[in-house]
PANUGU-404974 format. One record per residue (C-alpha): residue in one letter; x, y, z. Coordinates in steps of 0.2 Angstrom, whole numbers, padded with zeros to 4 digits, always signed. Each point is the difference from the previous one (the first is absolute). Example, Ala and Ser with C-alpha at 12.3 -4.5 7.8 and 13.67 -1.06 7.14 Angstrom:
// residues 2
A+0062-0022+0039
S+0006+0017-0003
***
This chain:
// residues 177
M+0131+0014+1239
R-0015+0008-0008
K-0018-0006+0002
L-0013-0003-0013
K-0016+0006+0004
Y-0016-0006-0009
Y-0010+0017+0003
V-0017-0002-0009
A-0019+0005+0002
C-0013-0014+0002
S-0019-0002+0002
I-0005-0009+0017
D-0002-0015-0011
G+0018+0000-0006
F-0001+0007-0017
I+0014+0013-0006
A-0010+0004-0017
R-0015-0005-0011
E+0002-0015-0011
D+0004+0012-0015
G+0015+0008+0011
S-0009+0017+0003
F+0000+0005+0019
D-0011+0016-0001
C-0012-0007+0011
F+0012+0003+0015
P-0006+0016+0009
F+0011+0016-0001
D+0005+0007+0017
N+0012+0014+0002
E+0007-0004+0016
V+0004-0018-0006
V+0008+0007-0016
A+0011+0013+0010
D+0006-0015+0011
Y+0004-0011-0016
L+0009+0014-0008
E+0010+0002+0016
S+0004-0018+0001
L+0007+0000-0016
K+0015+0009+0006
S+0005-0016+0008
F+0003-0008-0017
D+0013+0002-0013
V-0005-0015-0010
V-0017-0006-0007
L-0004-0017-0007
M-0016-0002-0011
G-0008-0014-0010
R-0004+0004-0018
K-0019+0002+0003
T+0003+0012+0014
Y+0012+0011-0010
E-0012+0000-0015
V-0013+0009+0011
G+0011+0015+0000
L+0006-0003-0017
K-0018+0001-0007
E-0001+0018+0008
G+0017+0004-0009
K+0011-0002+0016
T+0015-0009-0006
D+0010+0002+0016
P-0013+0001+0014
Y+0012+0001+0014
P+0014+0013-0007
N+0008+0000+0018
M+0004-0018+0000
K+0009-0013-0010
S-0015-0010-0009
Y+0000-0018-0005
V-0014-0007-0010
F-0001-0019+0000
S-0008-0007-0017
R+0003-0015-0011
T-0010+0009-0014
M+0006+0018-0002
R+0016+0001-0011
K+0005+0018+0003
S-0002+0012+0014
P-0010+0016-0005
D+0012+0011+0011
E+0018-0002+0002
R-0001+0002+0019
V-0011-0016+0002
Q+0009-0016-0001
L-0008-0015-0007
I+0003-0017+0008
S-0006-0016-0009
D+0008-0014+0011
N+0011-0004+0016
V-0013+0011+0010
P+0005-0007+0017
N+0019+0003-0003
L-0003+0017-0006
V-0010+0004+0016
R+0013-0008+0011
N+0013+0010-0007
L-0009+0016+0001
K-0005-0004+0019
N+0020-0002+0003
E+0004+0017-0008
T+0002+0015+0011
G-0015+0012+0000
K-0018+0003+0005
D-0014-0014+0000
I-0007-0007-0014
Y-0018+0003-0005
L-0010-0015-0008
C-0015+0010-0007
G-0009-0013-0009
G-0002-0015-0009
A-0009-0013+0008
D+0010-0013-0010
L+0016+0008+0005
A-0005+0002+0017
A-0003-0019+0001
T+0016-0004-0009
L+0010+0011+0013
F-0010-0007+0015
A+0004-0017-0005
E+0019+0004+0001
N-0002+0008+0017
L+0005+0016-0008
I-0014+0012+0007
D+0004+0007+0017
E-0015+0010+0003
V-0019+0000-0006
I-0008+0017+0001
L-0018+0000-0003
K-0012+0014-0003
L-0015-0009+0005
N-0015+0010-0009
P-0018-0002+0008
F-0008-0009-0014
L-0003-0017-0007
M+0005-0002-0019
G-0007-0018-0002
S+0013-0004-0013
G+0015+0006-0009
I+0018-0002+0002
P+0005-0008+0016
L+0015+0007+0012
F+0011-0015-0005
G-0002-0007-0019
R+0000-0018+0006
A+0000-0010+0017
I+0013+0004+0011
E+0006-0010+0016
Q-0008+0005+0016
T+0012+0013+0008
T-0001+0008+0018
L+0000+0019-0002
E+0004+0012+0015
L-0010+0016+0001
T+0012+0014+0002
N-0011+0016-0003
S-0017+0005-0004
K-0010+0015-0004
I-0019+0003-0002
Y-0005+0014-0011
R-0016+0009+0002
S-0006-0006-0018
G+0001-0018+0008
I+0016-0005-0010
I+0012-0009+0012
L+0019-0001-0003
L+0008-0015+0007
N+0018-0004+0001
Y+0005-0018+0002
Q+0018-0008+0002
V+0001-0016-0009
M+0006-0013+0012
H+0012-0011-0011
F+0003-0017+0006
N+0014-0013-0006
K-0009-0013-0011
***
């Protein structure tokens, strides 16, 4: 079974973007970017919330991950600007369960705090990979768009970069409710 991995950058205080959705406050580090690009080879499907997708769309990127099958989750977008990007408006957990049961590489959840909260509540996220950035944002979009249940995570890997960014890989410990 494929794993769904929530791979996201955040500030020390747990924000993934400013309140307006911008994230240019995150420091650029060549070594971190190189590792991130290498990690993308382990995925063949990417899941994005509408707001995350629109960040690239504003820059003219209709298919930000051309080497992956892309799904954008939105209740407001009516038509995808790219034939390779599939819009999903309902039955999100069912689609993700089906994707996880297909043969292939892992699934990249690249963003959407609300999408992450929805999938976490359904026990569909298998790993959380955080690029912890050495600054406090103060306010913004949190790692999860709403409260989630307390969940145990097991640290499986970590890497400290010279820039102070820390990459943390956590296995989500799913328990029967």
